[in-house]
C-alpha positions in Angstrom: -0.3 -0.1 -0.4 1.5 3.2 -1.3 2.0 6.0 1.6 -0.1 9.0 1.0 1.4 12.6 1.3 -0.4 13.3 4.5 1.0 10.3 6.0 4.8 11.5 4.7 4.5 14.9 6.3 3.1 14.0 9.7 6.1 11.4 10.0 8.6 13.2 7.8 10.8 13.7 11.3 11.0 9.6 12.0 10.8 8.5 8.2 11.7 10.9 6.0 15.2 11.7 7.2 15.9 7.5 7.7 18.5 7.7 5.1 20.4 10.5 7.1 19.8 9.0 10.6 21.8 5.6 9.2 24.3 7.7 7.4 24.6 9.5 11.1 25.0 6.4 12.8 27.2 4.8 10.8 29.5 7.9 10.9 29.1 8.0 14.8 30.0 4.5 14.8 33.4 5.2 12.5 34.2 8.4 14.4 34.1 6.0 17.7 36.3 3.7 16.1 38.6 5.9 14.8 39.0 7.5 18.4 39.9 4.4 19.7 42.7 3.4 17.4 43.8 7.4 17.8 44.7 6.7 21.7 46.0 3.0 21.0 48.3 4.5 18.3 50.1 7.6 19.8 53.1 6.5 18.9 53.9 8.8 16.0 52.1 11.9 16.6 52.8 13.8 13.1 51.2 12.2 10.2 48.9 10.1 12.0 47.6 12.0 14.4 47.0 15.0 11.7 44.7 12.1 9.6 43.1 10.8 12.8 41.7 14.5 13.5 40.8 15.4 9.8 38.5 11.9 9.9 37.3 13.1 13.7 36.7 16.5 12.1 34.5 15.1 9.1 32.7 13.0 11.2 31.6 16.0 13.8 31.0 18.0 11.1 28.4 15.2 9.5 27.0 14.4 13.3 26.5 18.5 13.9 25.0 18.8 10.2 21.9 16.0 10.1 21.6 16.6 14.3 21.1 20.4 13.7 19.0 19.5 10.6 16.5 17.3 12.9 16.3 19.8 15.4 15.6 22.4 13.8 12.9 20.3 11.2 10.6 20.2 14.0 10.8 23.6 15.4 10.6 25.6 11.8 8.2 23.4 10.2 5.6 26.2 9.9 8.1 29.0 8.6 7.3 30.5 5.3 9.9 29.3 2.7 12.2 32.5 1.6 13.9 32.6 -1.9 17.3 34.1 -2.3 19.5 34.4 -5.0 23.0 33.2 -3.5 24.1 31.8 -0.3 27.1 30.1 0.5 27.6 28.1 4.0 30.5 26.3 5.4 28.4 23.9 7.3 24.8 24.8 7.8 23.8 26.9 9.8 27.4 28.9 9.4 26.5 30.5 6.2 24.8 33.5 4.7 21.4 31.8 5.6 22.2 31.3 8.8 19.5 29.6 10.8 17.0 30.5 7.9 19.1 27.9 5.9 16.2 25.2 5.8 13.3 27.6 5.0 15.2 28.9 2.0 15.3 28.2 -1.5 18.4 29.1 -3.1 19.0 30.0 -6.9 22.7 29.7 -6.8 24.1 27.9 -3.1 27.3 27.0 -2.6 28.3 24.7 0.5 32.0 24.8 1.1 31.6 21.7 3.0 28.1 20.5 3.6 25.1 22.2 3.7 21.0 21.8 4.9 18.7 23.8 2.7 15.0 24.5 2.2 14.9 23.9 -1.8 17.2 25.0 -4.9 15.9 26.8 -8.3 19.4 26.9 -10.1 22.4 25.1 -9.0 24.2 24.1 -5.8 27.4 22.8 -5.6 29.0 21.2 -2.9 32.3 20.1 -1.5 31.2 17.3 0.3 27.2 16.8 0.5 24.0 18.5 -0.1 20.3 18.1 1.4 17.3 19.6 0.6 13.9 19.6 2.6 11.7 20.3 -0.1 12.0 20.1 -4.2 15.0 20.8 -6.0 14.7 22.2 -9.8 17.9 22.7 -11.5 21.6 21.1 -10.9 23.5 19.5 -7.5 26.8 18.8 -7.5 28.6 16.8 -4.7 31.8 15.6 -3.9 30.2 12.7 -1.8 26.3 12.7 -1.9 23.1 14.7 -2.9 19.5 14.1 -1.1 16.6 15.7 -2.1 13.5 14.9 0.0 10.7 16.4 -2.1 11.0 16.3 -5.7 13.3 16.8 -8.2 13.8 18.0 -11.8 17.0 18.8 -13.2 20.4 16.8 -12.8 21.9 15.5 -9.8 25.6 14.3 -9.8 27.9 13.0 -6.9 30.9 11.2 -6.0 29.2 8.5 -4.4 25.3 8.9 -3.6 22.2 10.2 -5.1 18.6 10.0 -3.0 15.3 11.3 -4.6 12.7 10.9 -2.0 10.2 11.5 -3.9 9.2 12.0 -8.0 12.2 12.9 -10.0 12.5 14.0 -13.8 16.2 14.3 -15.2 19.6 12.6 -14.6 21.3 10.9 -11.8 25.1 10.1 -12.0 27.1 8.7 -9.3 30.4 7.3 -8.8 28.3 4.6 -6.5 24.7 4.5 -6.2 21.7 6.3 -7.1 18.3 6.1 -5.2 15.0 6.7 -6.5 12.1 6.1 -4.0 9.4 7.1 -6.1 8.7 7.6 -9.9 11.6 8.4 -12.0 11.2 10.2 -15.6 14.7 10.1 -16.8 18.6 8.0 -16.8 20.5 6.4 -13.7 24.1 6.3 -14.0 26.1 4.6 -11.5 29.4 3.2 -11.0 27.8 0.5 -8.7 24.0 0.2 -8.5 20.6 1.9 -9.2 17.7 1.6 -7.5 14.1 3.0 -8.5 11.0 1.4 -6.2 9.0 3.0 -8.6 8.8 2.8 -12.4 11.6 4.4 -14.3 10.5 5.4 -17.9 14.0 5.8 -19.0 17.3 3.6 -18.7 19.2 2.6 -15.9 23.1 2.5 -16.5 25.5 0.5 -13.7 28.8 -1.0 -13.5 26.9 -4.1 -11.1 23.4 -3.9 -10.8 20.4 -2.4 -11.5 16.5 -2.7 -9.9 13.4 -1.2 -11.1 9.7 -1.2 -11.0 9.2 -1.2 -14.7 11.1 0.3 -17.5 10.4 1.9 -20.6 14.0 1.7 -22.0 15.7 -0.8 -20.2 18.4 -1.7 -17.9 21.9 -2.1 -18.8 24.8 -3.2 -16.5 28.1 -5.0 -15.8 26.4 -8.1 -13.6 22.7 -8.0 -12.7 19.5 -6.3 -13.8 16.0 -6.9 -11.4 13.1 -5.4 -13.1 9.5 -6.4 -10.8 7.4 -4.2 -13.4 6.5 -4.0 -17.0 9.9 -3.6 -18.7 9.7 -2.3 -22.8 13.4 -2.3 -24.5 16.3 -3.9 -23.8 17.9 -6.0 -20.4 21.3 -6.4 -20.9 23.8 -7.7 -17.8 27.1 -9.2 -17.8 25.8 -12.3 -15.8 21.5 -12.4 -15.2 18.6 -10.2 -15.8 15.2 -11.2 -13.7 11.5 -9.7 -15.0 9.3 -10.8 -12.6 6.2 -9.4 -14.9 7.1 -8.9 -18.5 9.5 -8.1 -21.2 8.7 -6.5 -24.4 12.0 -6.3 -26.4 14.9 -8.2 -25.3 17.0 -9.8 -22.4 20.9 -10.1 -23.0 23.3 -11.9 -20.6 26.4 -13.5 -20.2 24.7 -16.5 -17.9 20.9 -16.4 -17.3 17.6 -14.6 -18.6 14.4 -15.0 -16.4 10.9 -13.2 -17.3 6.8 -14.4 -16.6 5.7 -13.3 -19.9 8.4 -12.4 -23.3 7.0 -10.7 -26.3 10.7 -10.5 -27.9 13.9 -12.3 -27.7 16.4 -14.0 -24.7 20.0 -14.6 -25.8 21.8 -16.3 -22.9 23.4 -20.0 -22.2 20.3 -20.2 -19.9 16.8 -18.8 -20.6 13.5 -19.8 -18.7 10.4 -18.0 -20.0 7.2 -18.8 -17.7 4.5 -17.7 -20.7 5.6 -16.8 -24.3 3.4 -14.5 -26.1 5.5 -13.5 -29.1 9.0 -14.1 -29.5 11.9 -16.5 -29.2 15.2 -18.0 -26.9 18.0 -18.5 -28.3 20.9 -20.3 -26.1 22.7 -23.4 -25.1 19.5 -24.4 -22.7 16.1 -22.7 -22.8 13.0 -23.8 -20.8 9.7 -22.1 -21.6 6.9 -22.8 -19.7 4.2 -23.2 -22.5 6.8 -23.8 -25.2 8.0 -26.9 -27.0 9.3 -30.2 -25.2 9.9 -33.3 -26.4 11.6 -37.2 -25.9 13.1 -39.0 -28.4 14.3 -42.5 -29.2 15.8 -42.9 -32.7 18.8 -44.8 -34.5 21.0 -44.0 -37.0 23.9 -45.6 -38.9 26.5 -44.4 -36.2 24.7 -44.8 -33.0 22.0 -47.6 -33.1 20.5 -46.6 -29.7 19.8 -42.7 -29.1 17.7 -40.9 -26.4 17.3 -36.9 -26.6 15.5 -34.6 -25.1 14.8 -31.4 -26.8 13.2 -27.9 -25.3 12.8 -24.3 -26.2 10.0 -23.3 -29.0 9.6 -24.9 -32.4 11.7 -22.4 -34.0 14.6 -22.7 -32.0 15.2 -25.5 -29.6 18.3 -27.2 -27.6 18.9 -31.0 -28.1 20.5 -33.1 -25.4 21.1 -36.8 -26.4 23.1 -39.7 -25.6 23.8 -42.5 -27.8 25.6 -45.8 -28.1 26.2 -48.8 -30.6 28.2 -52.2 -31.1 30.3 -53.2 -33.7 33.3 -54.6 -34.2 33.5 -56.4 -31.1 33.5 -52.5 -29.4 31.5 -50.8 -27.3 30.9 -47.0 -28.8 29.2 -44.5 -26.9 28.6 -40.7 -26.9 26.9 -37.5 -25.2 26.0 -34.7 -27.8 24.5 -31.9 -27.6 22.4 -29.8 -30.4 20.6 -27.1 -31.7 17.2 -27.3 -34.3 14.2 -26.0 -35.9 11.0 -27.3 -37.1 8.9 -25.8 -39.9 5.2 -26.7 -40.5 4.6 -28.1 -43.7 0.9 -28.7 -43.2 -1.4 -30.3 -41.0 0.1 -32.9 -38.9 3.7 -32.6 -40.9 6.8 -30.8 -40.2 10.4 -30.6 -41.4 13.5 -30.3 -39.0 16.5 -28.9 -39.6 19.3 -30.2 -36.8 23.2 -29.8 -36.1 24.6 -32.3 -33.5 28.0 -32.8 -31.8 28.7 -36.2 -30.4 31.9 -37.1 -28.4 32.5 -40.6 -28.8 33.9 -42.8 -26.4 35.5 -45.8 -28.2 35.7 -49.0 -25.8 36.2 -47.5 -22.5 34.3 -45.0 -20.1 35.8 -41.8 -21.3 38.0 -41.2 -24.2 40.3 -38.2 -23.6 41.5 -37.4 -27.1 39.5 -35.5 -29.6 36.8 -37.8 -31.0 33.6 -36.2 -32.5 30.8 -37.3 -34.8 28.7 -34.4 -36.1 25.8 -34.2 -38.1 23.4 -32.4 -40.2 20.4 -33.9 -40.5 17.0 -33.2 -42.0 13.5 -35.3 -40.7 10.0 -34.7 -41.6 7.7 -35.8 -39.0 3.6 -37.1 -39.3 1.4 -37.0 -36.0 0.2 -40.6 -35.4 -1.5 -39.9 -32.2 -1.9 -37.4 -29.8 1.4 -36.8 -28.1 3.2 -39.2 -30.5 5.0 -38.8 -33.6 7.1 -40.8 -36.0 9.8 -39.0 -37.8 12.9 -40.2 -40.4 15.4 -38.6 -42.9 18.8 -38.0 -44.1 22.1 -37.2 -42.9 25.5 -35.9 -43.3 28.3 -36.8 -41.2 31.5 -35.6 -40.2 33.7 -37.2 -38.0 37.0 -35.5 -36.5 39.4 -38.0 -34.6 42.7 -37.4 -32.8 42.8 -40.4 -31.3 46.6 -42.0 -30.3 47.5 -45.7 -29.3 49.4 -46.7 -26.1 52.6 -45.0 -27.6 51.4 -41.7 -28.6 51.0 -42.7 -32.1 48.2 -41.7 -34.1 45.7 -44.2 -35.5 42.4 -43.9 -37.2 38.9 -44.5 -35.5 36.7 -46.9 -35.9 33.5 -45.3 -35.4 32.4 -44.3 -38.8 30.9 -47.4 -40.4 31.7 -46.2 -44.3 32.9 -43.1 -45.7 33.1 -41.1 -48.8 36.1 -39.0 -47.7 39.1 -40.1 -45.7 41.9 -37.8 -44.9 44.8 -37.1 -42.0 46.0 -33.8 -41.9 49.7 -32.8 -41.0 48.5 -32.5 -37.0 47.4 -35.7 -37.0 43.6 -35.2 -36.9 41.7 -37.4 -39.1 38.3 -36.5 -40.7 35.8 -38.8 -42.4 32.6 -37.7 -44.0 29.6 -40.0 -44.9 26.1 -39.7 -45.5 23.6 -41.4 -43.1 19.9 -41.6 -41.8 17.9 -41.3 -38.8 14.6 -42.2 -37.9 13.0 -42.6 -35.1 9.3 -42.0 -32.3 9.2 -38.7 -30.6 6.8 -38.4 -27.4 
């Protein structure tokens, strides 16, 4: 349930400033730790003492600023907001606006270290950080962080963090993270992560992760994207994409993609679609809940018994297969992987084009040397019962072998039943080619 504006206003002291409270707590903990280390390591008073005193001073300044802001919030709630063309501050209220800073909207605002001001209609530059109690229109630039407790319209640029408590329109760019707690109509660029609790109408780009509740353009990141609303556009990630509602566009990842509904394309080694509306997953292994899944038992000229599982969609599916045969008093067996596409011809008839590659083990559990049976096969299938099809067709085989005997000398693989091409190359790789067949039953 979404909190209304009145509730936000009534609880602003405890909830609206929660991020600052968390930040204050962290700084206080750091200050105490550094103070303890300072008393324990007092052996060298010059550089080390100076560094600790600077850290202590920074922490005290932050505590002073945020605590003073909290107190002033309760005291000055009903004061009328003033508009001033310029202000300069060391740390609020040590500046030209003094005790009126948190109730003043500035056109040009300069915080030498950090400032807590009422609002901005122009530009604000801060050496460390800036907090705005109300709205921002314009540009905020800070060495560490910018926080807006009202609405924002413009640009936030920070070395570490940008935060918008209400609706934001424009650009957030930060070295570490951007956070928008309401809808964002604009762009988020971050070195590490972007978070948009509501919908983002444009794009998120980050070095590690993005989170949004819907997007009209997409998400791009180095590791993972998470979207819990409707996404139109693209999800591009180095590792994984997750969309718990729908994707209309493309998901491209280095490892995996997941979406509940897909109207577009998925490209990754592993893909999962709960409901495919219109599109295609392309990868090493794809599962489409309402897609194409079938088991096959077949035979061919090389492997007399083959068991295969196919998954994906009919326009592009993955094949996992295992088969074996016995000839010349030897047991041959292998596992294979392939891809295929099925073309409807007419009612109850289909044509499949498939490319497979098997690693063949010759009379042993595992043959370490390269020993492949590569196969391009074209088959026709006919539906004979509700969930049963029979199929058969022709194939072209290319066997590639680098087998060696016990003395390390190359010898020819005996898996090929016959051949129309046979050549051993200078690197002792033997290649044989021959036509073949395949036939079976599909469930």
